[in-house]
PDB file of N, CA, C and O in Angstrom:
ATOM      1  N   UNK A   1     -17.533  -2.836   6.760  1.00  0.00           N
ATOM      2  CA  UNK A   1     -17.445  -3.509   5.493  1.00  0.00           C
ATOM      3  C   UNK A   1     -16.707  -2.655   4.412  1.00  0.00           C
ATOM      4  O   UNK A   1     -15.863  -3.131   3.654  1.00  0.00           O
ATOM      5  N   UNK A   2     -17.104  -1.351   4.413  1.00  0.00           N
ATOM      6  CA  UNK A   2     -16.540  -0.455   3.424  1.00  0.00           C
ATOM      7  C   UNK A   2     -14.962  -0.371   3.622  1.00  0.00           C
ATOM      8  O   UNK A   2     -14.184  -0.381   2.668  1.00  0.00           O
ATOM      9  N   UNK A   3     -14.596  -0.292   4.858  1.00  0.00           N
ATOM     10  CA  UNK A   3     -13.160  -0.228   5.138  1.00  0.00           C
ATOM     11  C   UNK A   3     -12.398  -1.417   4.633  1.00  0.00           C
ATOM     12  O   UNK A   3     -11.283  -1.275   4.131  1.00  0.00           O
ATOM     13  N   UNK A   4     -12.989  -2.612   4.758  1.00  0.00           N
ATOM     14  CA  UNK A   4     -12.389  -3.871   4.309  1.00  0.00           C
ATOM     15  C   UNK A   4     -12.209  -3.849   2.849  1.00  0.00           C
ATOM     16  O   UNK A   4     -11.171  -4.262   2.332  1.00  0.00           O
ATOM     17  N   UNK A   5     -13.243  -3.355   2.140  1.00  0.00           N
ATOM     18  CA  UNK A   5     -13.146  -3.251   0.683  1.00  0.00           C
ATOM     19  C   UNK A   5     -12.090  -2.294   0.198  1.00  0.00           C
ATOM     20  O   UNK A   5     -11.376  -2.549  -0.771  1.00  0.00           O
ATOM     21  N   UNK A   6     -12.010  -1.138   0.931  1.00  0.00           N
ATOM     22  CA  UNK A   6     -11.022  -0.101   0.621  1.00  0.00           C
ATOM     23  C   UNK A   6      -9.630  -0.701   0.799  1.00  0.00           C
ATOM     24  O   UNK A   6      -8.769  -0.515  -0.061  1.00  0.00           O
ATOM     25  N   UNK A   7      -9.401  -1.392   1.857  1.00  0.00           N
ATOM     26  CA  UNK A   7      -8.099  -1.974   2.218  1.00  0.00           C
ATOM     27  C   UNK A   7      -7.701  -3.129   1.275  1.00  0.00           C
ATOM     28  O   UNK A   7      -6.518  -3.422   1.101  1.00  0.00           O
ATOM     29  N   UNK A   8      -8.603  -3.705   0.740  1.00  0.00           N
ATOM     30  CA  UNK A   8      -8.294  -4.834  -0.242  1.00  0.00           C
ATOM     31  C   UNK A   8      -7.652  -4.256  -1.486  1.00  0.00           C
ATOM     32  O   UNK A   8      -6.892  -4.979  -2.131  1.00  0.00           O
ATOM     33  N   UNK A   9      -7.892  -3.009  -1.882  1.00  0.00           N
ATOM     34  CA  UNK A   9      -7.271  -2.460  -3.075  1.00  0.00           C
ATOM     35  C   UNK A   9      -5.720  -2.462  -3.022  1.00  0.00           C
ATOM     36  O   UNK A   9      -5.063  -2.955  -3.939  1.00  0.00           O
ATOM     37  N   UNK A  10      -5.136  -1.885  -1.903  1.00  0.00           N
ATOM     38  CA  UNK A  10      -3.677  -1.985  -1.809  1.00  0.00           C
ATOM     39  C   UNK A  10      -3.146  -3.345  -1.682  1.00  0.00           C
ATOM     40  O   UNK A  10      -2.041  -3.601  -2.160  1.00  0.00           O
ATOM     41  N   UNK A  11      -3.873  -4.289  -1.047  1.00  0.00           N
ATOM     42  CA  UNK A  11      -3.467  -5.602  -0.885  1.00  0.00           C
ATOM     43  C   UNK A  11      -3.401  -6.298  -2.285  1.00  0.00           C
ATOM     44  O   UNK A  11      -2.456  -7.027  -2.587  1.00  0.00           O
ATOM     45  N   UNK A  12      -4.390  -6.054  -3.079  1.00  0.00           N
ATOM     46  CA  UNK A  12      -4.418  -6.546  -4.426  1.00  0.00           C
ATOM     47  C   UNK A  12      -3.241  -6.029  -5.257  1.00  0.00           C
ATOM     48  O   UNK A  12      -2.629  -6.748  -6.047  1.00  0.00           O
ATOM     49  N   UNK A  13      -2.949  -4.698  -5.025  1.00  0.00           N
ATOM     50  CA  UNK A  13      -1.755  -4.083  -5.682  1.00  0.00           C
ATOM     51  C   UNK A  13      -0.453  -4.748  -5.325  1.00  0.00           C
ATOM     52  O   UNK A  13       0.402  -4.978  -6.180  1.00  0.00           O
ATOM     53  N   UNK A  14      -0.305  -5.066  -4.005  1.00  0.00           N
ATOM     54  CA  UNK A  14       0.986  -5.850  -3.616  1.00  0.00           C
ATOM     55  C   UNK A  14       0.975  -7.167  -4.161  1.00  0.00           C
ATOM     56  O   UNK A  14       2.051  -7.667  -4.487  1.00  0.00           O
ATOM     57  N   UNK A  15      -0.130  -7.825  -4.311  1.00  0.00           N
ATOM     58  CA  UNK A  15      -0.164  -9.184  -4.884  1.00  0.00           C
ATOM     59  C   UNK A  15       0.191  -9.142  -6.319  1.00  0.00           C
ATOM     60  O   UNK A  15       0.881 -10.039  -6.803  1.00  0.00           O
ATOM     61  N   UNK A  16      -0.253  -8.128  -7.044  1.00  0.00           N
ATOM     62  CA  UNK A  16       0.069  -7.914  -8.448  1.00  0.00           C
ATOM     63  C   UNK A  16       1.586  -7.671  -8.597  1.00  0.00           C
ATOM     64  O   UNK A  16       2.183  -8.175  -9.548  1.00  0.00           O
ATOM     65  N   UNK A  17       2.240  -6.895  -7.663  1.00  0.00           N
ATOM     66  CA  UNK A  17       3.580  -6.680  -7.732  1.00  0.00           C
ATOM     67  C   UNK A  17       4.345  -8.011  -7.560  1.00  0.00           C
ATOM     68  O   UNK A  17       5.280  -8.292  -8.310  1.00  0.00           O
ATOM     69  N   UNK A  18       3.943  -8.815  -6.580  1.00  0.00           N
ATOM     70  CA  UNK A  18       4.592 -10.044  -6.287  1.00  0.00           C
ATOM     71  C   UNK A  18       4.450 -10.961  -7.562  1.00  0.00           C
ATOM     72  O   UNK A  18       5.418 -11.570  -8.018  1.00  0.00           O
ATOM     73  N   UNK A  19       3.226 -11.022  -8.095  1.00  0.00           N
ATOM     74  CA  UNK A  19       3.077 -11.847  -9.317  1.00  0.00           C
ATOM     75  C   UNK A  19       4.022 -11.396 -10.439  1.00  0.00           C
ATOM     76  O   UNK A  19       4.571 -12.238 -11.150  1.00  0.00           O
ATOM     77  N   UNK A  20       4.212 -10.129 -10.603  1.00  0.00           N
ATOM     78  CA  UNK A  20       5.104  -9.653 -11.569  1.00  0.00           C
ATOM     79  C   UNK A  20       6.511 -10.007 -11.381  1.00  0.00           C
ATOM     80  O   UNK A  20       7.242 -10.313 -12.322  1.00  0.00           O
ATOM     81  N   UNK A  21       6.900  -9.962 -10.106  1.00  0.00           N
ATOM     82  CA  UNK A  21       8.365 -10.376  -9.743  1.00  0.00           C
ATOM     83  C   UNK A  21       8.499 -11.854 -10.044  1.00  0.00           C
ATOM     84  O   UNK A  21       9.519 -12.225 -10.625  1.00  0.00           O
ATOM     85  N   UNK A  22       7.578 -12.727  -9.709  1.00  0.00           N
ATOM     86  CA  UNK A  22       7.635 -14.091  -9.921  1.00  0.00           C
ATOM     87  C   UNK A  22       7.616 -14.351 -11.467  1.00  0.00           C
ATOM     88  O   UNK A  22       8.389 -15.197 -11.919  1.00  0.00           O
ATOM     89  N   UNK A  23       6.829 -13.712 -12.243  1.00  0.00           N
ATOM     90  CA  UNK A  23       6.750 -13.831 -13.652  1.00  0.00           C
ATOM     91  C   UNK A  23       8.048 -13.444 -14.344  1.00  0.00           C
ATOM     92  O   UNK A  23       8.494 -14.105 -15.282  1.00  0.00           O
ATOM     93  N   UNK A  24       8.645 -12.360 -13.860  1.00  0.00           N
ATOM     94  CA  UNK A  24       9.970 -11.946 -14.379  1.00  0.00           C
ATOM     95  C   UNK A  24      11.040 -12.953 -14.068  1.00  0.00           C
ATOM     96  O   UNK A  24      11.890 -13.247 -14.908  1.00  0.00           O
ATOM     97  N   UNK A  25      11.006 -13.484 -12.868  1.00  0.00           N
ATOM     98  CA  UNK A  25      12.014 -14.447 -12.462  1.00  0.00           C
ATOM     99  C   UNK A  25      11.933 -15.726 -13.206  1.00  0.00           C
ATOM    100  O   UNK A  25      12.934 -16.431 -13.337  1.00  0.00           O
ATOM    101  N   UNK A  26      10.785 -16.054 -13.698  1.00  0.00           N
ATOM    102  CA  UNK A  26      10.611 -17.374 -14.425  1.00  0.00           C
ATOM    103  C   UNK A  26      10.526 -17.095 -15.958  1.00  0.00           C
ATOM    104  O   UNK A  26      10.084 -17.951 -16.725  1.00  0.00           O
ATOM    105  N   UNK A  27      10.927 -15.969 -16.350  1.00  0.00           N
ATOM    106  CA  UNK A  27      10.925 -15.618 -17.856  1.00  0.00           C
ATOM    107  C   UNK A  27       9.544 -15.701 -18.442  1.00  0.00           C
ATOM    108  O   UNK A  27       9.387 -16.035 -19.617  1.00  0.00           O
ATOM    109  N   UNK A  28       8.525 -15.401 -17.637  1.00  0.00           N
ATOM    110  CA  UNK A  28       7.154 -15.443 -18.225  1.00  0.00           C
ATOM    111  C   UNK A  28       6.452 -14.146 -17.994  1.00  0.00           C
ATOM    112  O   UNK A  28       5.245 -14.089 -17.762  1.00  0.00           O
ATOM    113  N   UNK A  29       7.240 -13.103 -18.063  1.00  0.00           N
ATOM    114  CA  UNK A  29       6.611 -11.674 -17.860  1.00  0.00           C
ATOM    115  C   UNK A  29       5.754 -11.432 -19.157  1.00  0.00           C
ATOM    116  O   UNK A  29       6.107 -11.825 -20.269  1.00  0.00           O
ATOM    117  N   UNK A  30       4.593 -10.747 -18.901  1.00  0.00           N
ATOM    118  CA  UNK A  30       3.762 -10.446 -20.112  1.00  0.00           C
ATOM    119  C   UNK A  30       4.364  -9.540 -21.042  1.00  0.00           C
ATOM    120  O   UNK A  30       5.113  -8.669 -20.601  1.00  0.00           O
ATOM    121  N   UNK A  31       4.138  -9.627 -22.279  1.00  0.00           N
ATOM    122  CA  UNK A  31       4.747  -8.762 -23.312  1.00  0.00           C
ATOM    123  C   UNK A  31       3.799  -7.538 -23.484  1.00  0.00           C
ATOM    124  O   UNK A  31       4.201  -6.519 -24.046  1.00  0.00           O
ATOM    125  N   UNK A  32       2.633  -7.643 -23.029  1.00  0.00           N
ATOM    126  CA  UNK A  32       1.563  -6.630 -23.147  1.00  0.00           C
ATOM    127  C   UNK A  32       2.087  -5.275 -22.486  1.00  0.00           C
ATOM    128  O   UNK A  32       2.377  -5.244 -21.290  1.00  0.00           O
ATOM    129  N   UNK A  33       2.187  -4.235 -23.254  1.00  0.00           N
ATOM    130  CA  UNK A  33       2.715  -3.003 -22.701  1.00  0.00           C
ATOM    131  C   UNK A  33       1.795  -2.410 -21.593  1.00  0.00           C
ATOM    132  O   UNK A  33       2.296  -1.800 -20.648  1.00  0.00           O
ATOM    133  N   UNK A  34       0.507  -2.580 -21.701  1.00  0.00           N
ATOM    134  CA  UNK A  34      -0.446  -2.075 -20.741  1.00  0.00           C
ATOM    135  C   UNK A  34      -0.229  -2.764 -19.421  1.00  0.00           C
ATOM    136  O   UNK A  34      -0.187  -2.118 -18.374  1.00  0.00           O
ATOM    137  N   UNK A  35      -0.088  -4.109 -19.466  1.00  0.00           N
ATOM    138  CA  UNK A  35       0.201  -4.798 -18.125  1.00  0.00           C
ATOM    139  C   UNK A  35       1.430  -4.522 -17.551  1.00  0.00           C
ATOM    140  O   UNK A  35       1.527  -4.520 -16.324  1.00  0.00           O
ATOM    141  N   UNK A  36       2.493  -4.260 -18.342  1.00  0.00           N
ATOM    142  CA  UNK A  36       3.794  -3.846 -17.808  1.00  0.00           C
ATOM    143  C   UNK A  36       3.736  -2.401 -17.245  1.00  0.00           C
ATOM    144  O   UNK A  36       4.322  -2.128 -16.198  1.00  0.00           O
ATOM    145  N   UNK A  37       3.051  -1.505 -17.917  1.00  0.00           N
ATOM    146  CA  UNK A  37       2.882  -0.158 -17.466  1.00  0.00           C
ATOM    147  C   UNK A  37       2.045  -0.104 -16.162  1.00  0.00           C
ATOM    148  O   UNK A  37       2.314   0.696 -15.266  1.00  0.00           O
ATOM    149  N   UNK A  38       1.050  -0.959 -16.091  1.00  0.00           N
ATOM    150  CA  UNK A  38       0.285  -1.017 -14.865  1.00  0.00           C
ATOM    151  C   UNK A  38       1.126  -1.531 -13.704  1.00  0.00           C
ATOM    152  O   UNK A  38       0.950  -1.083 -12.570  1.00  0.00           O
ATOM    153  N   UNK A  39       2.061  -2.487 -13.975  1.00  0.00           N
ATOM    154  CA  UNK A  39       2.949  -2.935 -12.920  1.00  0.00           C
ATOM    155  C   UNK A  39       3.869  -1.876 -12.361  1.00  0.00           C
ATOM    156  O   UNK A  39       4.114  -1.796 -11.157  1.00  0.00           O
ATOM    157  N   UNK A  40       4.381  -1.046 -13.297  1.00  0.00           N
ATOM    158  CA  UNK A  40       5.355   0.033 -12.908  1.00  0.00           C
ATOM    159  C   UNK A  40       4.562   1.072 -12.147  1.00  0.00           C
ATOM    160  O   UNK A  40       5.045   1.537 -11.115  1.00  0.00           O
ATOM    161  N   UNK A  41       3.301   1.496 -12.612  1.00  0.00           N
ATOM    162  CA  UNK A  41       2.486   2.406 -11.902  1.00  0.00           C
ATOM    163  C   UNK A  41       2.124   1.892 -10.510  1.00  0.00           C
ATOM    164  O   UNK A  41       2.113   2.671  -9.556  1.00  0.00           O
ATOM    165  N   UNK A  42       1.842   0.654 -10.379  1.00  0.00           N
ATOM    166  CA  UNK A  42       1.487   0.045  -9.064  1.00  0.00           C
ATOM    167  C   UNK A  42       2.686   0.080  -8.181  1.00  0.00           C
ATOM    168  O   UNK A  42       2.556   0.379  -6.994  1.00  0.00           O
ATOM    169  N   UNK A  43       3.862  -0.215  -8.702  1.00  0.00           N
ATOM    170  CA  UNK A  43       5.123  -0.091  -7.959  1.00  0.00           C
ATOM    171  C   UNK A  43       5.277   1.234  -7.417  1.00  0.00           C
ATOM    172  O   UNK A  43       5.535   1.413  -6.226  1.00  0.00           O
ATOM    173  N   UNK A  44       5.114   2.263  -8.327  1.00  0.00           N
ATOM    174  CA  UNK A  44       5.262   3.716  -7.834  1.00  0.00           C
ATOM    175  C   UNK A  44       4.348   4.045  -6.697  1.00  0.00           C
ATOM    176  O   UNK A  44       4.744   4.568  -5.655  1.00  0.00           O
ATOM    177  N   UNK A  45       2.987   3.685  -6.968  1.00  0.00           N
ATOM    178  CA  UNK A  45       1.988   4.044  -5.961  1.00  0.00           C
ATOM    179  C   UNK A  45       2.203   3.283  -4.594  1.00  0.00           C
ATOM    180  O   UNK A  45       2.084   3.873  -3.520  1.00  0.00           O
ATOM    181  N   UNK A  46       2.524   1.955  -4.685  1.00  0.00           N
ATOM    182  CA  UNK A  46       2.678   1.215  -3.550  1.00  0.00           C
ATOM    183  C   UNK A  46       3.922   1.570  -2.684  1.00  0.00           C
ATOM    184  O   UNK A  46       3.878   1.481  -1.457  1.00  0.00           O
ATOM    185  N   UNK A  47       4.979   1.956  -3.326  1.00  0.00           N
ATOM    186  CA  UNK A  47       6.228   2.180  -2.601  1.00  0.00           C
ATOM    187  C   UNK A  47       6.378   3.702  -2.363  1.00  0.00           C
ATOM    188  O   UNK A  47       6.523   4.095  -1.205  1.00  0.00           O
ATOM    189  N   UNK A  48       6.355   4.533  -3.337  1.00  0.00           N
ATOM    190  CA  UNK A  48       6.654   5.960  -3.212  1.00  0.00           C
ATOM    191  C   UNK A  48       5.465   6.686  -2.559  1.00  0.00           C
ATOM    192  O   UNK A  48       5.655   7.405  -1.578  1.00  0.00           O
ATOM    193  N   UNK A  49       4.276   6.514  -3.074  1.00  0.00           N
ATOM    194  CA  UNK A  49       3.098   7.303  -2.573  1.00  0.00           C
ATOM    195  C   UNK A  49       2.759   6.798  -1.169  1.00  0.00           C
ATOM    196  O   UNK A  49       2.431   7.609  -0.302  1.00  0.00           O
ATOM    197  N   UNK A  50       2.825   5.519  -0.921  1.00  0.00           N
ATOM    198  CA  UNK A  50       2.479   5.097   0.419  1.00  0.00           C
ATOM    199  C   UNK A  50       3.577   5.598   1.448  1.00  0.00           C
ATOM    200  O   UNK A  50       3.251   5.944   2.584  1.00  0.00           O
ATOM    201  N   UNK A  51       4.802   5.623   1.039  1.00  0.00           N
ATOM    202  CA  UNK A  51       5.933   6.119   1.971  1.00  0.00           C
ATOM    203  C   UNK A  51       5.691   7.632   2.128  1.00  0.00           C
ATOM    204  O   UNK A  51       5.987   8.155   3.203  1.00  0.00           O
ATOM    205  N   UNK A  52       5.185   8.350   1.154  1.00  0.00           N
ATOM    206  CA  UNK A  52       5.024   9.796   1.291  1.00  0.00           C
ATOM    207  C   UNK A  52       3.895  10.126   2.241  1.00  0.00           C
ATOM    208  O   UNK A  52       3.784  11.244   2.745  1.00  0.00           O
ATOM    209  N   UNK A  53       3.033   9.094   2.481  1.00  0.00           N
ATOM    210  CA  UNK A  53       1.914   9.326   3.355  1.00  0.00           C
ATOM    211  C   UNK A  53       2.227   9.125   4.864  1.00  0.00           C
ATOM    212  O   UNK A  53       1.444   9.489   5.741  1.00  0.00           O
ATOM    213  N   UNK A  54       3.424   8.521   5.115  1.00  0.00           N
ATOM    214  CA  UNK A  54       3.807   8.227   6.498  1.00  0.00           C
ATOM    215  C   UNK A  54       3.805   9.431   7.417  1.00  0.00           C
ATOM    216  O   UNK A  54       3.292   9.321   8.531  1.00  0.00           O
ATOM    217  N   UNK A  55       4.362  10.608   7.013  1.00  0.00           N
ATOM    218  CA  UNK A  55       4.359  11.742   7.937  1.00  0.00           C
ATOM    219  C   UNK A  55       2.921  12.078   8.309  1.00  0.00           C
ATOM    220  O   UNK A  55       2.660  12.256   9.499  1.00  0.00           O
ATOM    221  N   UNK A  56       1.977  12.178   7.397  1.00  0.00           N
ATOM    222  CA  UNK A  56       0.580  12.516   7.689  1.00  0.00           C
ATOM    223  C   UNK A  56      -0.016  11.461   8.631  1.00  0.00           C
ATOM    224  O   UNK A  56      -0.770  11.781   9.549  1.00  0.00           O
ATOM    225  N   UNK A  57       0.351  10.170   8.373  1.00  0.00           N
ATOM    226  CA  UNK A  57      -0.157   9.085   9.241  1.00  0.00           C
ATOM    227  C   UNK A  57       0.280   9.182  10.616  1.00  0.00           C
ATOM    228  O   UNK A  57      -0.486   8.900  11.538  1.00  0.00           O
ATOM    229  N   UNK A  58       1.552   9.592  10.816  1.00  0.00           N
ATOM    230  CA  UNK A  58       2.142   9.771  12.149  1.00  0.00           C
ATOM    231  C   UNK A  58       1.432  10.897  12.902  1.00  0.00           C
ATOM    232  O   UNK A  58       1.179  10.796  14.102  1.00  0.00           O
ATOM    233  N   UNK A  59       1.113  11.984  12.166  1.00  0.00           N
ATOM    234  CA  UNK A  59       0.447  13.050  12.761  1.00  0.00           C
ATOM    235  C   UNK A  59      -0.966  12.600  13.176  1.00  0.00           C
ATOM    236  O   UNK A  59      -1.418  12.899  14.281  1.00  0.00           O
ATOM    237  N   UNK A  60      -1.653  11.881  12.281  1.00  0.00           N
ATOM    238  CA  UNK A  60      -3.015  11.432  12.525  1.00  0.00           C
ATOM    239  C   UNK A  60      -3.074  10.415  13.682  1.00  0.00           C
ATOM    240  O   UNK A  60      -4.090  10.302  14.368  1.00  0.00           O
ATOM    241  N   UNK A  61      -1.990   9.694  13.881  1.00  0.00           N
ATOM    242  CA  UNK A  61      -1.946   8.612  14.897  1.00  0.00           C
ATOM    243  C   UNK A  61      -1.548   9.149  16.274  1.00  0.00           C
ATOM    244  O   UNK A  61      -1.648   8.422  17.262  1.00  0.00           O
ATOM    245  N   UNK A  62      -1.124  10.335  16.356  1.00  0.00           N
ATOM    246  CA  UNK A  62      -0.711  10.912  17.597  1.00  0.00           C
ATOM    247  C   UNK A  62      -1.877  10.773  18.625  1.00  0.00           C
ATOM    248  O   UNK A  62      -3.025  11.128  18.357  1.00  0.00           O
ATOM    249  N   UNK A  63      -1.506  10.233  19.817  1.00  0.00           N
ATOM    250  CA  UNK A  63      -2.518  10.078  20.883  1.00  0.00           C
ATOM    251  C   UNK A  63      -3.361   8.867  20.706  1.00  0.00           C
ATOM    252  O   UNK A  63      -4.293   8.680  21.489  1.00  0.00           O
ATOM    253  N   UNK A  64      -3.112   8.014  19.731  1.00  0.00           N
ATOM    254  CA  UNK A  64      -3.918   6.834  19.502  1.00  0.00           C
ATOM    255  C   UNK A  64      -3.355   5.614  20.279  1.00  0.00           C
ATOM    256  O   UNK A  64      -4.028   4.590  20.397  1.00  0.00           O
ATOM    257  N   UNK A  65      -2.200   5.728  20.772  1.00  0.00           N
ATOM    258  CA  UNK A  65      -1.568   4.610  21.522  1.00  0.00           C
ATOM    259  C   UNK A  65      -0.835   3.606  20.625  1.00  0.00           C
ATOM    260  O   UNK A  65      -0.335   2.580  21.085  1.00  0.00           O
ATOM    261  N   UNK A  66      -0.789   3.934  19.346  1.00  0.00           N
ATOM    262  CA  UNK A  66      -0.102   3.074  18.449  1.00  0.00           C
ATOM    263  C   UNK A  66       1.343   3.530  18.265  1.00  0.00           C
ATOM    264  O   UNK A  66       1.596   4.734  18.221  1.00  0.00           O
ATOM    265  N   UNK A  67       2.271   2.630  18.159  1.00  0.00           N
ATOM    266  CA  UNK A  67       3.676   3.052  17.950  1.00  0.00           C
ATOM    267  C   UNK A  67       3.832   3.679  16.578  1.00  0.00           C
ATOM    268  O   UNK A  67       3.032   3.455  15.670  1.00  0.00           O
ATOM    269  N   UNK A  68       4.917   4.494  16.453  1.00  0.00           N
ATOM    270  CA  UNK A  68       5.329   5.117  15.187  1.00  0.00           C
ATOM    271  C   UNK A  68       5.602   4.038  14.122  1.00  0.00           C
ATOM    272  O   UNK A  68       5.206   4.131  12.961  1.00  0.00           O
ATOM    273  N   UNK A  69       6.315   3.001  14.618  1.00  0.00           N
ATOM    274  CA  UNK A  69       6.764   1.901  13.724  1.00  0.00           C
ATOM    275  C   UNK A  69       5.498   1.114  13.171  1.00  0.00           C
ATOM    276  O   UNK A  69       5.432   0.784  11.987  1.00  0.00           O
ATOM    277  N   UNK A  70       4.543   0.844  14.049  1.00  0.00           N
ATOM    278  CA  UNK A  70       3.293   0.218  13.591  1.00  0.00           C
ATOM    279  C   UNK A  70       2.523   1.069  12.624  1.00  0.00           C
ATOM    280  O   UNK A  70       1.999   0.560  11.634  1.00  0.00           O
ATOM    281  N   UNK A  71       2.441   2.348  12.883  1.00  0.00           N
ATOM    282  CA  UNK A  71       1.752   3.233  11.980  1.00  0.00           C
ATOM    283  C   UNK A  71       2.490   3.318  10.669  1.00  0.00           C
ATOM    284  O   UNK A  71       1.862   3.322   9.611  1.00  0.00           O
ATOM    285  N   UNK A  72       3.784   3.385  10.708  1.00  0.00           N
ATOM    286  CA  UNK A  72       4.541   3.543   9.432  1.00  0.00           C
ATOM    287  C   UNK A  72       4.417   2.204   8.586  1.00  0.00           C
ATOM    288  O   UNK A  72       4.329   2.268   7.360  1.00  0.00           O
ATOM    289  N   UNK A  73       4.411   1.021   9.243  1.00  0.00           N
ATOM    290  CA  UNK A  73       4.363  -0.209   8.528  1.00  0.00           C
ATOM    291  C   UNK A  73       2.982  -0.431   7.895  1.00  0.00           C
ATOM    292  O   UNK A  73       2.841  -0.826   6.738  1.00  0.00           O
ATOM    293  N   UNK A  74       1.968  -0.151   8.737  1.00  0.00           N
ATOM    294  CA  UNK A  74       0.605  -0.346   8.176  1.00  0.00           C
ATOM    295  C   UNK A  74       0.313   0.682   7.125  1.00  0.00           C
ATOM    296  O   UNK A  74      -0.434   0.361   6.201  1.00  0.00           O
ATOM    297  N   UNK A  75       0.836   1.909   7.174  1.00  0.00           N
ATOM    298  CA  UNK A  75       0.603   2.951   6.174  1.00  0.00           C
ATOM    299  C   UNK A  75       1.378   2.474   4.888  1.00  0.00           C
ATOM    300  O   UNK A  75       0.858   2.651   3.787  1.00  0.00           O
ATOM    301  N   UNK A  76       2.593   1.880   5.003  1.00  0.00           N
ATOM    302  CA  UNK A  76       3.293   1.432   3.851  1.00  0.00           C
ATOM    303  C   UNK A  76       2.519   0.319   3.152  1.00  0.00           C
ATOM    304  O   UNK A  76       2.525   0.240   1.923  1.00  0.00           O
ATOM    305  N   UNK A  77       1.854  -0.542   3.921  1.00  0.00           N
ATOM    306  CA  UNK A  77       1.110  -1.592   3.365  1.00  0.00           C
ATOM    307  C   UNK A  77      -0.205  -1.184   2.728  1.00  0.00           C
ATOM    308  O   UNK A  77      -0.506  -1.519   1.583  1.00  0.00           O
ATOM    309  N   UNK A  78      -0.999  -0.426   3.539  1.00  0.00           N
ATOM    310  CA  UNK A  78      -2.322  -0.004   3.171  1.00  0.00           C
ATOM    311  C   UNK A  78      -2.524   1.370   2.665  1.00  0.00           C
ATOM    312  O   UNK A  78      -3.573   1.685   2.102  1.00  0.00           O
ATOM    313  N   UNK A  79      -1.535   2.207   2.853  1.00  0.00           N
ATOM    314  CA  UNK A  79      -1.651   3.618   2.485  1.00  0.00           C
ATOM    315  C   UNK A  79      -2.731   4.332   3.231  1.00  0.00           C
ATOM    316  O   UNK A  79      -3.027   4.020   4.384  1.00  0.00           O
ATOM    317  N   UNK A  80      -3.297   5.258   2.590  1.00  0.00           N
ATOM    318  CA  UNK A  80      -4.297   6.131   3.251  1.00  0.00           C
ATOM    319  C   UNK A  80      -5.502   5.310   3.738  1.00  0.00           C
ATOM    320  O   UNK A  80      -6.181   5.720   4.679  1.00  0.00           O
ATOM    321  N   UNK A  81      -5.766   4.192   3.127  1.00  0.00           N
ATOM    322  CA  UNK A  81      -7.012   3.336   3.545  1.00  0.00           C
ATOM    323  C   UNK A  81      -6.780   2.850   4.932  1.00  0.00           C
ATOM    324  O   UNK A  81      -7.758   2.434   5.553  1.00  0.00           O
ATOM    325  N   UNK A  82      -5.538   2.849   5.531  1.00  0.00           N
ATOM    326  CA  UNK A  82      -5.357   2.434   6.841  1.00  0.00           C
ATOM    327  C   UNK A  82      -5.439   3.623   7.806  1.00  0.00           C
ATOM    328  O   UNK A  82      -6.269   3.618   8.715  1.00  0.00           O
ATOM    329  N   UNK A  83      -4.572   4.659   7.616  1.00  0.00           N
ATOM    330  CA  UNK A  83      -4.544   5.716   8.623  1.00  0.00           C
ATOM    331  C   UNK A  83      -5.759   6.626   8.568  1.00  0.00           C
ATOM    332  O   UNK A  83      -6.116   7.175   9.610  1.00  0.00           O
ATOM    333  N   UNK A  84      -6.383   6.818   7.504  1.00  0.00           N
ATOM    334  CA  UNK A  84      -7.524   7.753   7.403  1.00  0.00           C
ATOM    335  C   UNK A  84      -8.791   7.099   7.933  1.00  0.00           C
ATOM    336  O   UNK A  84      -9.770   7.809   8.164  1.00  0.00           O
ATOM    337  N   UNK A  85      -8.829   5.784   8.140  1.00  0.00           N
ATOM    338  CA  UNK A  85     -10.000   5.207   8.649  1.00  0.00           C
ATOM    339  C   UNK A  85      -9.900   4.798  10.137  1.00  0.00           C
ATOM    340  O   UNK A  85     -10.796   4.154  10.683  1.00  0.00           O
ATOM    341  N   UNK A  86      -8.784   5.195  10.767  1.00  0.00           N
ATOM    342  CA  UNK A  86      -8.568   4.929  12.175  1.00  0.00           C
ATOM    343  C   UNK A  86      -9.330   5.929  13.023  1.00  0.00           C
ATOM    344  O   UNK A  86      -9.354   7.129  12.749  1.00  0.00           O
ATOM    345  N   UNK A  87      -9.956   5.387  14.069  1.00  0.00           N
ATOM    346  CA  UNK A  87     -10.625   6.264  15.067  1.00  0.00           C
ATOM    347  C   UNK A  87      -9.634   6.648  16.108  1.00  0.00           C
ATOM    348  O   UNK A  87      -9.015   5.778  16.720  1.00  0.00           O
ATOM    349  N   UNK A  88      -9.460   7.917  16.334  1.00  0.00           N
ATOM    350  CA  UNK A  88      -8.475   8.464  17.309  1.00  0.00           C
ATOM    351  C   UNK A  88      -9.173   8.346  18.717  1.00  0.00           C
ATOM    352  O   UNK A  88     -10.296   8.819  18.891  1.00  0.00           O
ATOM    353  N   UNK A  89      -8.485   7.708  19.709  1.00  0.00           N
ATOM    354  CA  UNK A  89      -8.946   7.679  20.998  1.00  0.00           C
ATOM    355  C   UNK A  89      -8.115   8.645  21.840  1.00  0.00           C
ATOM    356  O   UNK A  89      -6.892   8.534  21.914  1.00  0.00           O
ATOM    357  N   UNK A  90      -8.773   9.547  22.441  1.00  0.00           N
ATOM    358  CA  UNK A  90      -8.168  10.622  23.210  1.00  0.00           C
ATOM    359  C   UNK A  90      -8.694  10.627  24.636  1.00  0.00           C
ATOM    360  O   UNK A  90      -8.293  11.470  25.438  1.00  0.00           O
TER     361      UNK A  90
END
């Protein structure tokens, strides 16, 4: 249960990013600076920080039977909440 809750955080972040893109496309983006700053911070964390975690995730997934592509994609989506909670089968 704890893992599901942890993984919901990045999913909510991706949903917030998508909502921001839709709002900008329909000229209804919020004028509130805090909401806009939160969107840019979320973008940085979701794209840059998750991507930076991929090398560590690949090392952690070695011997797990998962492909490098699967590991990279799931790490990009869920970040550390995905690869750090995986049980390694050796």
